[in-house]
N, CA, C, O and the ligand as a Tripos MOL2 file, in Angstrom:
@<TRIPOS>MOLECULE
protein
  269   267    68     0     0
PROTEIN
NO_CHARGES

@<TRIPOS>ATOM
      1 N        -101.2340   49.6540   28.0300 N.3       1 MET1
      2 CA       -100.8740   48.3040   28.4590 C.3       1 MET1
      3 C        -102.0570   47.3620   28.3190 C.2       1 MET1
      4 O        -102.3590   46.5970   29.2350 O.2       1 MET1
      5 N        -102.7020   47.4150   27.2190 N.am      2 ALA2
      6 CA       -103.8690   46.5640   27.0180 C.3       2 ALA2
      7 C        -103.4450   45.1250   26.7500 C.2       2 ALA2
      8 O        -102.5170   44.8550   25.9880 O.2       2 ALA2
      9 N        -104.1490   44.2250   27.3940 N.am      3 THR3
     10 CA       -103.8960   42.8060   27.1520 C.3       3 THR3
     11 C        -104.8870   42.3130   26.1150 C.2       3 THR3
     12 O        -106.1010   42.3810   26.3060 O.2       3 THR3
     13 N        -104.3510   41.8230   25.0310 N.am      4 GLU4
     14 CA       -105.2370   41.3490   23.9720 C.3       4 GLU4
     15 C        -104.9100   39.9160   23.6020 C.2       4 GLU4
     16 O        -103.7460   39.5240   23.5100 O.2       4 GLU4
     17 N        -105.9550   39.1500   23.3950 N.am      5 LEU5
     18 CA       -105.8250   37.7860   22.8950 C.3       5 LEU5
     19 C        -106.8930   37.5890   21.8300 C.2       5 LEU5
     20 O        -107.9070   38.2870   21.8280 O.2       5 LEU5
     21 N        -106.6720   36.6540   20.9370 N.am      6 PRO6
     22 CA       -107.7140   36.3760   19.9410 C.3       6 PRO6
     23 C        -108.9810   35.8640   20.6180 C.2       6 PRO6
     24 O        -108.9120   35.0660   21.5530 O.2       6 PRO6
     25 N        -110.1240   36.3210   20.1480 N.am      7 CYS7
     26 CA       -111.4000   35.8260   20.6510 C.3       7 CYS7
     27 C        -111.4850   34.3160   20.3890 C.2       7 CYS7
     28 O        -111.2410   33.8770   19.2650 O.2       7 CYS7
     29 N        -111.8270   33.5160   21.4060 N.am      8 PRO8
     30 CA       -111.9110   32.0610   21.2260 C.3       8 PRO8
     31 C        -112.9290   31.6450   20.1650 C.2       8 PRO8
     32 O        -112.8570   30.5420   19.6230 O.2       8 PRO8
     33 N        -113.8510   32.5130   19.8830 N.am      9 ASN9
     34 CA       -114.8790   32.1500   18.9100 C.3       9 ASN9
     35 C        -114.5460   32.6260   17.5020 C.2       9 ASN9
     36 O        -114.5400   31.8310   16.5620 O.2       9 ASN9
     37 N        -114.2680   33.9200   17.3500 N.am     10 CYS10
     38 CA       -114.0800   34.4510   16.0060 C.3      10 CYS10
     39 C        -112.6310   34.7970   15.7010 C.2      10 CYS10
     40 O        -112.2720   34.9920   14.5390 O.2      10 CYS10
     41 N        -111.7870   34.8770   16.7390 N.am     11 GLY11
     42 CA       -110.3580   35.0530   16.5170 C.3      11 GLY11
     43 C        -109.8760   36.4770   16.3860 C.2      11 GLY11
     44 O        -108.6820   36.7030   16.1910 O.2      11 GLY11
     45 N        -110.7630   37.4390   16.4850 N.am     12 GLN12
     46 CA       -110.2870   38.8110   16.3730 C.3      12 GLN12
     47 C        -109.7290   39.2880   17.7130 C.2      12 GLN12
     48 O        -110.1960   38.8680   18.7720 O.2      12 GLN12
     49 N        -108.7170   40.1780   17.6610 N.am     13 PRO13
     50 CA       -108.0780   40.6430   18.8960 C.3      13 PRO13
     51 C        -109.1010   41.1750   19.8830 C.2      13 PRO13
     52 O        -109.9370   42.0140   19.5480 O.2      13 PRO13
     53 N        -109.0180   40.6670   21.1130 N.am     14 THR14
     54 CA       -110.0110   40.9890   22.1180 C.3      14 THR14
     55 C        -109.3560   41.5750   23.3560 C.2      14 THR14
     56 O        -108.3780   41.0290   23.8660 O.2      14 THR14
     57 N        -109.8910   42.6750   23.8330 N.am     15 ASP15
     58 CA       -109.3810   43.3290   25.0260 C.3      15 ASP15
     59 C        -109.7590   42.5130   26.2630 C.2      15 ASP15
     60 O        -110.9350   42.2340   26.4940 O.2      15 ASP15
     61 N        -108.7700   42.1400   27.0400 N.am     16 LEU16
     62 CA       -109.0440   41.3190   28.2270 C.3      16 LEU16
     63 C        -109.1310   42.1540   29.4970 C.2      16 LEU16
     64 O        -109.1300   41.6110   30.6020 O.2      16 LEU16
     65 N        -109.2060   43.4560   29.3460 N.am     17 SER17
     66 CA       -109.3150   44.3110   30.5220 C.3      17 SER17
     67 C        -110.7140   44.1930   31.1250 C.2      17 SER17
     68 O        -111.6470   43.7600   30.4490 O.2      17 SER17
     69 N        -110.8630   44.5800   32.4050 N.am     18 PRO18
     70 CA       -112.1820   44.5180   33.0530 C.3      18 PRO18
     71 C        -113.2390   45.3440   32.3260 C.2      18 PRO18
     72 O        -114.4350   45.1630   32.5520 O.2      18 PRO18
     73 N        -112.7990   46.2460   31.4570 N.am     19 ASP19
     74 CA       -113.7700   47.0320   30.7050 C.3      19 ASP19
     75 C        -114.5580   46.1750   29.7270 C.2      19 ASP19
     76 O        -115.6650   46.5280   29.3200 O.2      19 ASP19
     77 N        -113.9750   45.0510   29.3620 N.am     20 ASN20
     78 CA       -114.6540   44.1650   28.4290 C.3      20 ASN20
     79 C        -115.4410   43.1220   29.2120 C.2      20 ASN20
     80 O        -114.8770   42.1530   29.7190 O.2      20 ASN20
     81 N        -116.7300   43.3310   29.3010 N.am     21 ARG21
     82 CA       -117.5570   42.4450   30.1280 C.3      21 ARG21
     83 C        -117.7090   41.0740   29.5040 C.2      21 ARG21
     84 O        -118.1540   40.1420   30.1740 O.2      21 ARG21
     85 N        -117.3530   40.9270   28.2470 N.am     22 TRP22
     86 CA       -117.5280   39.6350   27.5650 C.3      22 TRP22
     87 C        -116.2210   38.8720   27.4740 C.2      22 TRP22
     88 O        -116.1630   37.8090   26.8550 O.2      22 TRP22
     89 N        -115.1630   39.4080   28.0890 N.am     23 ARG23
     90 CA       -113.8810   38.7170   27.9920 C.3      23 ARG23
     91 C        -113.9780   37.2850   28.5070 C.2      23 ARG23
     92 O        -114.7520   37.0500   29.4350 O.2      23 ARG23
     93 N        -113.2570   36.3280   27.9760 N.am     24 PRO24
     94 CA       -112.2230   36.5170   26.9430 C.3      24 PRO24
     95 C        -112.7670   36.5990   25.5260 C.2      24 PRO24
     96 O        -112.0120   36.4540   24.5640 O.2      24 PRO24
     97 N        -114.0540   36.8250   25.3860 N.am     25 PHE25
     98 CA       -114.6320   36.9350   24.0470 C.3      25 PHE25
     99 C        -114.7090   38.4010   23.6440 C.2      25 PHE25
    100 O        -114.6000   39.2930   24.4860 O.2      25 PHE25
    101 N        -114.8970   38.6410   22.3550 N.am     26 CYS26
    102 CA       -114.8750   40.0120   21.8610 C.3      26 CYS26
    103 C        -116.2170   40.6830   22.0710 C.2      26 CYS26
    104 O        -116.2920   41.9110   22.1170 O.2      26 CYS26
    105 N        -117.2780   39.9030   22.2000 N.am     27 CYS27
    106 CA       -118.6020   40.4750   22.2990 C.3      27 CYS27
    107 C        -119.5670   39.4620   22.9070 C.2      27 CYS27
    108 O        -119.2270   38.2930   23.0870 O.2      27 CYS27
    109 N        -120.7500   39.9180   23.2130 N.am     28 GLN28
    110 CA       -121.7580   39.0410   23.8110 C.3      28 GLN28
    111 C        -122.0910   37.8710   22.8910 C.2      28 GLN28
    112 O        -122.2550   36.7360   23.3380 O.2      28 GLN28
    113 N        -122.1850   38.1650   21.6280 N.am     29 ARG29
    114 CA       -122.5620   37.1370   20.6710 C.3      29 ARG29
    115 C        -121.5750   35.9710   20.7110 C.2      29 ARG29
    116 O        -121.9780   34.8090   20.7620 O.2      29 ARG29
    117 N        -120.2750   36.2910   20.6880 N.am     30 CYS30
    118 CA       -119.2680   35.2380   20.6870 C.3      30 CYS30
    119 C        -119.3160   34.4520   21.9960 C.2      30 CYS30
    120 O        -119.1330   33.2350   21.9950 O.2      30 CYS30
    121 N        -119.5540   35.1220   23.0850 N.am     31 LYS31
    122 CA       -119.6230   34.4370   24.3630 C.3      31 LYS31
    123 C        -120.7980   33.4630   24.3880 C.2      31 LYS31
    124 O        -120.6560   32.3270   24.8400 O.2      31 LYS31
    125 N        -121.9380   33.8990   23.9120 N.am     32 LEU32
    126 CA       -123.1220   33.0430   23.9290 C.3      32 LEU32
    127 C        -122.9650   31.8570   22.9840 C.2      32 LEU32
    128 O        -123.3840   30.7410   23.2900 O.2      32 LEU32
    129 N        -122.3610   32.1160   21.8430 N.am     33 ILE33
    130 CA       -122.1490   31.0290   20.8870 C.3      33 ILE33
    131 C        -121.2580   29.9720   21.5170 C.2      33 ILE33
    132 O        -121.4990   28.7750   21.3660 O.2      33 ILE33
    133 N        -120.2230   30.4210   22.2270 N.am     34 ASP34
    134 CA       -119.3080   29.4720   22.8440 C.3      34 ASP34
    135 C        -119.9750   28.7140   23.9760 C.2      34 ASP34
    136 O        -119.5820   27.5850   24.2730 O.2      34 ASP34
    137 N        -120.9600   29.2980   24.6070 N.am     35 LEU35
    138 CA       -121.6510   28.6410   25.7130 C.3      35 LEU35
    139 C        -122.6420   27.5880   25.2290 C.2      35 LEU35
    140 O        -123.3130   26.9510   26.0400 O.2      35 LEU35
    141 N        -122.7380   27.4050   23.9440 N.am     36 GLY36
    142 CA       -123.5890   26.3270   23.4340 C.3      36 GLY36
    143 C        -124.8030   26.8200   22.6650 C.2      36 GLY36
    144 O        -125.7580   26.0770   22.4400 O.2      36 GLY36
    145 N        -124.7510   28.0650   22.2710 N.am     37 GLU37
    146 CA       -125.8330   28.6270   21.4710 C.3      37 GLU37
    147 C        -127.1770   28.4720   22.1660 C.2      37 GLU37
    148 O        -128.1930   28.2020   21.5250 O.2      37 GLU37
    149 N        -127.1740   28.6410   23.4560 N.am     38 TRP38
    150 CA       -128.4360   28.5130   24.1950 C.3      38 TRP38
    151 C        -129.4330   29.5890   23.7960 C.2      38 TRP38
    152 O        -130.6440   29.4260   23.9440 O.2      38 TRP38
    153 N        -128.8930   30.6990   23.2840 N.am     39 PHE39
    154 CA       -129.8030   31.7840   22.8970 C.3      39 PHE39
    155 C        -130.7130   31.3490   21.7630 C.2      39 PHE39
    156 O        -131.8430   31.8250   21.6500 O.2      39 PHE39
    157 N        -130.2180   30.4350   20.9110 N.am     40 ALA40
    158 CA       -131.0460   29.9340   19.8250 C.3      40 ALA40
    159 C        -132.1560   29.0420   20.3910 C.2      40 ALA40
    160 O        -133.3000   29.0900   19.9390 O.2      40 ALA40
    161 N        -131.7990   28.2410   21.3760 N.am     41 GLU41
    162 CA       -132.7950   27.3740   22.0120 C.3      41 GLU41
    163 C        -133.8570   28.2270   22.7120 C.2      41 GLU41
    164 O        -135.0440   27.8980   22.7070 O.2      41 GLU41
    165 N        -133.4120   29.3030   23.2970 N.am     42 GLU42
    166 CA       -134.3330   30.1490   24.0470 C.3      42 GLU42
    167 C        -135.4470   30.6730   23.1530 C.2      42 GLU42
    168 O        -136.5850   30.8360   23.5920 O.2      42 GLU42
    169 N        -135.1060   30.9380   21.8860 N.am     43 HIS43
    170 CA       -136.1160   31.4620   20.9720 C.3      43 HIS43
    171 C        -137.0310   30.3610   20.4650 C.2      43 HIS43
    172 O        -138.1140   30.6420   19.9520 O.2      43 HIS43
    173 N        -136.6120   29.1220   20.6000 N.am     44 ARG44
    174 CA       -137.3690   28.0230   20.0060 C.3      44 ARG44
    175 C        -138.2160   27.2850   21.0450 C.2      44 ARG44
    176 O        -139.3240   26.8400   20.7440 O.2      44 ARG44
    177 N        -137.6980   27.1570   22.2530 N.am     45 ILE45
    178 CA       -138.3850   26.3650   23.2710 C.3      45 ILE45
    179 C        -138.9750   27.2880   24.3410 C.2      45 ILE45
    180 O        -138.2340   27.9940   25.0260 O.2      45 ILE45
    181 N        -140.2930   27.2860   24.4870 N.am     46 PRO46
    182 CA       -140.9080   28.1230   25.5260 C.3      46 PRO46
    183 C        -140.6690   27.5260   26.9110 C.2      46 PRO46
    184 O        -140.4480   26.3230   27.0500 O.2      46 PRO46
    185 N        -140.7150   28.3640   27.9140 N.am     47 ALA47
    186 CA       -140.5570   27.8800   29.2800 C.3      47 ALA47
    187 C        -141.8010   27.0990   29.6780 C.2      47 ALA47
    188 O        -142.9030   27.6480   29.6610 O.2      47 ALA47
    189 N        -141.6450   25.8370   30.0330 N.am     48 ASP48
    190 CA       -142.8140   24.9950   30.2980 C.3      48 ASP48
    191 C        -143.4650   25.2970   31.6460 C.2      48 ASP48
    192 O        -144.5850   24.8620   31.9130 O.2      48 ASP48
    193 N        -142.7680   26.0330   32.4780 N.am     49 ASP49
    194 CA       -143.3550   26.3750   33.7750 C.3      49 ASP49
    195 C        -144.0300   27.7390   33.7400 C.2      49 ASP49
    196 O        -144.5030   28.2470   34.7570 O.2      49 ASP49
    197 N        -144.0620   28.3140   32.5550 N.am     50 SER50
    198 CA       -144.6010   29.6590   32.4480 C.3      50 SER50
    199 C        -146.1040   29.6450   32.1850 C.2      50 SER50
    200 O        -146.6220   28.7430   31.5270 O.2      50 SER50
    201 N        -146.7810   30.6350   32.6950 N.am     51 ASP51
    202 CA       -148.2070   30.7860   32.4230 C.3      51 ASP51
    203 C        -148.4500   31.5520   31.1270 C.2      51 ASP51
    204 O        -149.5870   31.7370   30.6920 O.2      51 ASP51
    205 N        -147.3540   31.9870   30.5320 N.am     52 ASP52
    206 CA       -147.4810   32.8140   29.3420 C.3      52 ASP52
    207 C        -147.4610   31.9750   28.0700 C.2      52 ASP52
    208 O        -146.7800   32.3270   27.1060 O.2      52 ASP52
    209 N        -148.1850   30.8930   28.0610 N.am     53 ASP53
    210 CA       -148.2340   30.0500   26.8800 C.3      53 ASP53
    211 C        -148.9720   30.7740   25.7620 C.2      53 ASP53
    212 O        -150.1630   31.0590   25.8840 O.2      53 ASP53
    213 N        -148.2690   31.0730   24.6730 N.am     54 PRO54
    214 CA       -148.8920   31.8490   23.5850 C.3      54 PRO54
    215 C        -149.9470   31.0490   22.8410 C.2      54 PRO54
    216 O        -150.7110   31.6260   22.0670 O.2      54 PRO54
    217 N        -150.0150   29.7440   23.0480 N.am     55 SER55
    218 CA       -151.0000   28.9230   22.3480 C.3      55 SER55
    219 C        -152.3660   29.0170   23.0070 C.2      55 SER55
    220 O        -153.3760   28.6380   22.4140 O.2      55 SER55
    221 N        -152.3940   29.5270   24.2470 N.am     56 GLU56
    222 CA       -153.6730   29.6850   24.9290 C.3      56 GLU56
    223 C        -154.0710   31.1580   24.9470 C.2      56 GLU56
    224 O        -153.2330   32.0300   25.1750 O.2      56 GLU56
    225 N        -155.3370   31.4290   24.7080 N.am     57 PRO57
    226 CA       -155.7770   32.8280   24.7480 C.3      57 PRO57
    227 C        -155.7160   33.3590   26.1770 C.2      57 PRO57
    228 O        -156.0250   32.6370   27.1250 O.2      57 PRO57
    229 N        -155.3250   34.5980   26.3260 N.am     58 PRO58
    230 CA       -155.2480   35.1780   27.6760 C.3      58 PRO58
    231 C        -156.6300   35.3790   28.2730 C.2      58 PRO58
    232 O        -157.6090   35.5420   27.5440 O.2      58 PRO58
    233 N        -156.7100   35.3680   29.5880 N.am     59 MET59
    234 CA       -157.9830   35.6300   30.2440 C.3      59 MET59
    235 C        -158.3660   37.0860   30.0070 C.2      59 MET59
    236 O        -157.5200   37.9800   29.9880 O.2      59 MET59
    237 N        -159.6680   37.2930   29.8280 N.am     60 ALA60
    238 CA       -160.1140   38.6420   29.5240 C.3      60 ALA60
    239 C        -160.2190   39.4710   30.7940 C.2      60 ALA60
    240 O        -161.2910   39.6120   31.3850 O.2      60 ALA60
    241 N        -159.0890   40.0080   31.1930 N.am     61 ASP61
    242 CA       -159.0850   40.8310   32.4030 C.3      61 ASP61
    243 C        -159.6780   42.2130   32.1420 C.2      61 ASP61
    244 O        -160.0900   42.9270   33.0560 O.2      61 ASP61
    245 N        -159.7010   42.5560   30.8640 N.am     62 ASP62
    246 CA       -160.1840   43.9070   30.5420 C.3      62 ASP62
    247 C        -161.6770   43.8830   30.2130 C.2      62 ASP62
    248 O        -162.1680   44.7590   29.5020 O.2      62 ASP62
    249 N        -162.4000   42.8860   30.7270 N.am     63 HIS63
    250 CA       -163.8140   42.7370   30.4070 C.3      63 HIS63
    251 C        -164.6980   43.4760   31.4060 C.2      63 HIS63
    252 O        -165.9220   43.3490   31.3770 O.2      63 HIS63
    253 N        -164.0830   44.2320   32.2720 N.am     64 THR64
    254 CA       -164.8770   44.9800   33.2560 C.3      64 THR64
    255 C        -165.7380   46.0200   32.5610 C.2      64 THR64
    256 O        -165.2660   46.7220   31.6670 O.2      64 THR64
    257 N        -166.9770   46.1230   32.9570 N.am     65 PRO65
    258 CA       -167.8760   47.1110   32.3200 C.3      65 PRO65
    259 C        -167.4510   48.5340   32.6610 C.2      65 PRO65
    260 O        -166.8940   48.7850   33.7300 O.2      65 PRO65
    261 N        -167.7110   49.4430   31.7680 N.am     66 PRO66
    262 CA       -167.3720   50.8590   32.0620 C.3      66 PRO66
    263 C        -168.2990   51.4460   33.1000 C.2      66 PRO66
    264 O        -169.4110   50.9650   33.3150 O.2      66 PRO66
    265 N        -167.8330   52.4590   33.7170 N.am     67 HIS67
    266 CA       -168.6320   53.0970   34.7590 C.3      67 HIS67
    267 C        -169.7710   53.9090   34.1660 C.2      67 HIS67
    268 O        -170.5460   54.5160   34.9050 O.2      67 HIS67
    269 ZN       -115.4810   37.1430   18.7720 Zn       68 ZN68
@<TRIPOS>BOND
     1     1     2 1
     2     2     3 1
     3     3     4 2
     4     3     5 am
     5     5     6 1
     6     6     7 1
     7     7     8 2
     8     7     9 am
     9     9    10 1
    10    10    11 1
    11    11    12 2
    12    11    13 am
    13    13    14 1
    14    14    15 1
    15    15    16 2
    16    15    17 am
    17    17    18 1
    18    18    19 1
    19    19    20 2
    20    19    21 am
    21    21    22 1
    22    22    23 1
    23    23    24 2
    24    23    25 am
    25    25    26 1
    26    26    27 1
    27    27    28 2
    28    27    29 am
    29    29    30 1
    30    30    31 1
    31    31    32 2
    32    31    33 am
    33    33    34 1
    34    34    35 1
    35    35    36 2
    36    35    37 am
    37    37    38 1
    38    38    39 1
    39    39    40 2
    40    39    41 am
    41    41    42 1
    42    42    43 1
    43    43    44 2
    44    43    45 am
    45    45    46 1
    46    46    47 1
    47    47    48 2
    48    47    49 am
    49    49    50 1
    50    50    51 1
    51    51    52 2
    52    51    53 am
    53    53    54 1
    54    54    55 1
    55    55    56 2
    56    55    57 am
    57    57    58 1
    58    58    59 1
    59    59    60 2
    60    59    61 am
    61    61    62 1
    62    62    63 1
    63    63    64 2
    64    63    65 am
    65    65    66 1
    66    66    67 1
    67    67    68 2
    68    67    69 am
    69    69    70 1
    70    70    71 1
    71    71    72 2
    72    71    73 am
    73    73    74 1
    74    74    75 1
    75    75    76 2
    76    75    77 am
    77    77    78 1
    78    78    79 1
    79    79    80 2
    80    79    81 am
    81    81    82 1
    82    82    83 1
    83    83    84 2
    84    83    85 am
    85    85    86 1
    86    86    87 1
    87    87    88 2
    88    87    89 am
    89    89    90 1
    90    90    91 1
    91    91    92 2
    92    91    93 am
    93    93    94 1
    94    94    95 1
    95    95    96 2
    96    95    97 am
    97    97    98 1
    98    98    99 1
    99    99   100 2
   100    99   101 am
   101   101   102 1
   102   102   103 1
   103   103   104 2
   104   103   105 am
   105   105   106 1
   106   106   107 1
   107   107   108 2
   108   107   109 am
   109   109   110 1
   110   110   111 1
   111   111   112 2
   112   111   113 am
   113   113   114 1
   114   114   115 1
   115   115   116 2
   116   115   117 am
   117   117   118 1
   118   118   119 1
   119   119   120 2
   120   119   121 am
   121   121   122 1
   122   122   123 1
   123   123   124 2
   124   123   125 am
   125   125   126 1
   126   126   127 1
   127   127   128 2
   128   127   129 am
   129   129   130 1
   130   130   131 1
   131   131   132 2
   132   131   133 am
   133   133   134 1
   134   134   135 1
   135   135   136 2
   136   135   137 am
   137   137   138 1
   138   138   139 1
   139   139   140 2
   140   139   141 am
   141   141   142 1
   142   142   143 1
   143   143   144 2
   144   143   145 am
   145   145   146 1
   146   146   147 1
   147   147   148 2
   148   147   149 am
   149   149   150 1
   150   150   151 1
   151   151   152 2
   152   151   153 am
   153   153   154 1
   154   154   155 1
   155   155   156 2
   156   155   157 am
   157   157   158 1
   158   158   159 1
   159   159   160 2
   160   159   161 am
   161   161   162 1
   162   162   163 1
   163   163   164 2
   164   163   165 am
   165   165   166 1
   166   166   167 1
   167   167   168 2
   168   167   169 am
   169   169   170 1
   170   170   171 1
   171   171   172 2
   172   171   173 am
   173   173   174 1
   174   174   175 1
   175   175   176 2
   176   175   177 am
   177   177   178 1
   178   178   179 1
   179   179   180 2
   180   179   181 am
   181   181   182 1
   182   182   183 1
   183   183   184 2
   184   183   185 am
   185   185   186 1
   186   186   187 1
   187   187   188 2
   188   187   189 am
   189   189   190 1
   190   190   191 1
   191   191   192 2
   192   191   193 am
   193   193   194 1
   194   194   195 1
   195   195   196 2
   196   195   197 am
   197   197   198 1
   198   198   199 1
   199   199   200 2
   200   199   201 am
   201   201   202 1
   202   202   203 1
   203   203   204 2
   204   203   205 am
   205   205   206 1
   206   206   207 1
   207   207   208 2
   208   207   209 am
   209   209   210 1
   210   210   211 1
   211   211   212 2
   212   211   213 am
   213   213   214 1
   214   214   215 1
   215   215   216 2
   216   215   217 am
   217   217   218 1
   218   218   219 1
   219   219   220 2
   220   219   221 am
   221   221   222 1
   222   222   223 1
   223   223   224 2
   224   223   225 am
   225   225   226 1
   226   226   227 1
   227   227   228 2
   228   227   229 am
   229   229   230 1
   230   230   231 1
   231   231   232 2
   232   231   233 am
   233   233   234 1
   234   234   235 1
   235   235   236 2
   236   235   237 am
   237   237   238 1
   238   238   239 1
   239   239   240 2
   240   239   241 am
   241   241   242 1
   242   242   243 1
   243   243   244 2
   244   243   245 am
   245   245   246 1
   246   246   247 1
   247   247   248 2
   248   247   249 am
   249   249   250 1
   250   250   251 1
   251   251   252 2
   252   251   253 am
   253   253   254 1
   254   254   255 1
   255   255   256 2
   256   255   257 am
   257   257   258 1
   258   258   259 1
   259   259   260 2
   260   259   261 am
   261   261   262 1
   262   262   263 1
   263   263   264 2
   264   263   265 am
   265   265   266 1
   266   266   267 1
   267   267   268 2
@<TRIPOS>SUBSTRUCTURE
     1 MET1         2 RESIDUE 1 A MET
     2 ALA2         6 RESIDUE 1 A ALA
     3 THR3        10 RESIDUE 1 A THR
     4 GLU4        14 RESIDUE 1 A GLU
     5 LEU5        18 RESIDUE 1 A LEU
     6 PRO6        22 RESIDUE 1 A PRO
     7 CYS7        26 RESIDUE 1 A CYS
     8 PRO8        30 RESIDUE 1 A PRO
     9 ASN9        34 RESIDUE 1 A ASN
    10 CYS10       38 RESIDUE 1 A CYS
    11 GLY11       42 RESIDUE 1 A GLY
    12 GLN12       46 RESIDUE 1 A GLN
    13 PRO13       50 RESIDUE 1 A PRO
    14 THR14       54 RESIDUE 1 A THR
    15 ASP15       58 RESIDUE 1 A ASP
    16 LEU16       62 RESIDUE 1 A LEU
    17 SER17       66 RESIDUE 1 A SER
    18 PRO18       70 RESIDUE 1 A PRO
    19 ASP19       74 RESIDUE 1 A ASP
    20 ASN20       78 RESIDUE 1 A ASN
    21 ARG21       82 RESIDUE 1 A ARG
    22 TRP22       86 RESIDUE 1 A TRP
    23 ARG23       90 RESIDUE 1 A ARG
    24 PRO24       94 RESIDUE 1 A PRO
    25 PHE25       98 RESIDUE 1 A PHE
    26 CYS26      102 RESIDUE 1 A CYS
    27 CYS27      106 RESIDUE 1 A CYS
    28 GLN28      110 RESIDUE 1 A GLN
    29 ARG29      114 RESIDUE 1 A ARG
    30 CYS30      118 RESIDUE 1 A CYS
    31 LYS31      122 RESIDUE 1 A LYS
    32 LEU32      126 RESIDUE 1 A LEU
    33 ILE33      130 RESIDUE 1 A ILE
    34 ASP34      134 RESIDUE 1 A ASP
    35 LEU35      138 RESIDUE 1 A LEU
    36 GLY36      142 RESIDUE 1 A GLY
    37 GLU37      146 RESIDUE 1 A GLU
    38 TRP38      150 RESIDUE 1 A TRP
    39 PHE39      154 RESIDUE 1 A PHE
    40 ALA40      158 RESIDUE 1 A ALA
    41 GLU41      162 RESIDUE 1 A GLU
    42 GLU42      166 RESIDUE 1 A GLU
    43 HIS43      170 RESIDUE 1 A HIS
    44 ARG44      174 RESIDUE 1 A ARG
    45 ILE45      178 RESIDUE 1 A ILE
    46 PRO46      182 RESIDUE 1 A PRO
    47 ALA47      186 RESIDUE 1 A ALA
    48 ASP48      190 RESIDUE 1 A ASP
    49 ASP49      194 RESIDUE 1 A ASP
    50 SER50      198 RESIDUE 1 A SER
    51 ASP51      202 RESIDUE 1 A ASP
    52 ASP52      206 RESIDUE 1 A ASP
    53 ASP53      210 RESIDUE 1 A ASP
    54 PRO54      214 RESIDUE 1 A PRO
    55 SER55      218 RESIDUE 1 A SER
    56 GLU56      222 RESIDUE 1 A GLU
    57 PRO57      226 RESIDUE 1 A PRO
    58 PRO58      230 RESIDUE 1 A PRO
    59 MET59      234 RESIDUE 1 A MET
    60 ALA60      238 RESIDUE 1 A ALA
    61 ASP61      242 RESIDUE 1 A ASP
    62 ASP62      246 RESIDUE 1 A ASP
    63 HIS63      250 RESIDUE 1 A HIS
    64 THR64      254 RESIDUE 1 A THR
    65 PRO65      258 RESIDUE 1 A PRO
    66 PRO66      262 RESIDUE 1 A PRO
    67 HIS67      266 RESIDUE 1 A HIS
    68 ZN68       269 GROUP 0 **** ****
């Protein structure tokens, strides 16, 4: 008794049962694309509140002298 509808993004038959965590989409990719392709932005725009700015060299925490 599977309930299937076309995926809103790609149109392939999609299982709408609770087993499908991406429902009503067929997969994570289709769900993210429908949400506005934020995943693409995530790869392009760094978090401005983060200390992990790759443009700045990290502090040398490993500069401790050996025993
Ligand atoms: Zn799809």
